[in-house]
Legacy VTK file of the C-alpha trace (Angstrom):
# vtk DataFile Version 3.0
C-alpha trace
ASCII
DATASET POLYDATA
POINTS 117 float
121.483 13.890 -119.554
118.832 15.125 -121.540
116.973 17.970 -121.466
113.789 18.963 -121.109
113.503 19.666 -124.664
115.453 16.798 -125.872
113.153 14.263 -124.177
111.330 12.111 -126.537
107.767 11.519 -126.321
108.089 8.492 -124.398
110.104 9.767 -121.542
107.324 12.797 -120.983
104.505 10.470 -121.371
106.240 8.137 -118.676
106.952 11.164 -116.659
103.338 11.849 -116.790
101.822 8.385 -116.123
104.041 8.346 -113.091
101.258 6.714 -110.035
103.616 9.072 -107.986
102.493 12.432 -109.211
98.895 11.287 -110.056
96.584 14.118 -107.684
99.383 15.988 -107.234
98.308 18.799 -109.650
95.520 21.101 -109.986
92.114 20.133 -109.671
89.159 21.088 -111.734
85.540 22.090 -110.266
83.646 19.120 -110.983
80.941 19.529 -113.989
78.469 19.962 -111.788
79.975 22.284 -108.689
78.021 22.754 -105.489
77.786 26.378 -103.821
80.249 25.365 -101.663
82.500 24.132 -104.012
82.644 26.950 -106.321
83.327 29.320 -102.915
86.059 27.052 -101.906
87.603 27.417 -105.246
87.365 30.952 -105.593
89.207 31.385 -102.281
91.724 29.140 -103.396
91.679 31.213 -106.589
92.216 34.426 -104.958
95.218 32.968 -102.728
96.963 31.513 -104.990
96.328 35.142 -107.465
97.925 36.818 -104.294
100.740 34.686 -104.568
101.636 35.487 -108.213
101.194 38.924 -107.465
103.656 39.297 -104.719
105.552 36.491 -106.580
105.998 33.948 -103.295
107.163 30.660 -102.944
104.849 28.280 -101.713
106.853 28.189 -98.318
106.458 31.865 -97.436
102.426 31.548 -98.638
102.454 28.665 -95.992
104.299 30.884 -93.254
101.997 33.860 -94.055
98.895 31.687 -93.257
99.964 29.922 -90.926
99.163 26.168 -92.727
101.703 23.447 -93.518
103.259 23.212 -96.898
101.040 20.483 -97.949
97.529 21.964 -96.625
98.706 25.544 -98.419
99.655 23.639 -101.837
96.264 21.432 -101.134
94.818 25.353 -101.409
97.149 26.526 -104.210
96.212 23.683 -106.602
92.358 24.413 -106.066
91.953 20.751 -104.377
88.960 21.821 -102.425
87.948 18.159 -101.417
91.135 18.693 -98.941
90.548 21.770 -97.622
87.570 23.352 -95.685
86.178 26.790 -95.787
87.012 28.122 -92.433
90.575 27.280 -93.385
90.524 29.247 -96.578
88.286 32.263 -94.921
91.427 32.514 -92.426
94.090 32.234 -94.616
92.510 35.244 -96.853
92.333 37.074 -93.796
95.412 36.967 -93.066
96.678 37.772 -96.571
94.599 40.842 -97.072
93.941 42.028 -93.829
92.119 43.863 -93.378
89.462 42.091 -95.305
85.744 41.908 -95.762
84.476 39.082 -97.090
81.194 39.190 -98.719
78.501 36.451 -99.711
75.683 37.518 -102.749
73.496 35.133 -102.722
71.203 35.625 -106.285
68.632 33.123 -107.912
69.636 31.980 -111.067
67.726 32.943 -114.227
66.270 30.110 -115.935
67.695 29.836 -119.179
65.227 27.392 -120.459
62.565 29.586 -121.042
64.489 31.859 -122.900
63.654 32.098 -127.122
65.775 32.984 -129.370
64.040 34.263 -132.383
LINES 1 118
117 0 1 2 3 4 5 6 7 8 9 10 11 12 13 14 15 16 17 18 19 20 21 22 23 24 25 26 27 28 29 30 31 32 33 34 35 36 37 38 39 40 41 42 43 44 45 46 47 48 49 50 51 52 53 54 55 56 57 58 59 60 61 62 63 64 65 66 67 68 69 70 71 72 73 74 75 76 77 78 79 80 81 82 83 84 85 86 87 88 89 90 91 92 93 94 95 96 97 98 99 100 101 102 103 104 105 106 107 108 109 110 111 112 113 114 115 116
């Protein structure tokens, strides 16, 4: 049996293109994310950071935040369309207890009026 380093390019490509695994990796934000998508993405990243900082398995995180492993993996892989804000806020409050979540609302500066000389 070949090790991972000994696999041919075609074998690696076949694994990557396996339709059973499509959508199971990390998701990125859409090109123009909504404010809600940005918030959910940041909360997912905080939970992932907690997992990495504390060297916890997915199962251990799921137990701590009282969610199924499948839902926890949606969070850890930033599948923001599969989780809602309440789930994320509740998970954060369980991991970072006591926690305070702040929402900062700032008007973005319009970059189209900037002059470069």
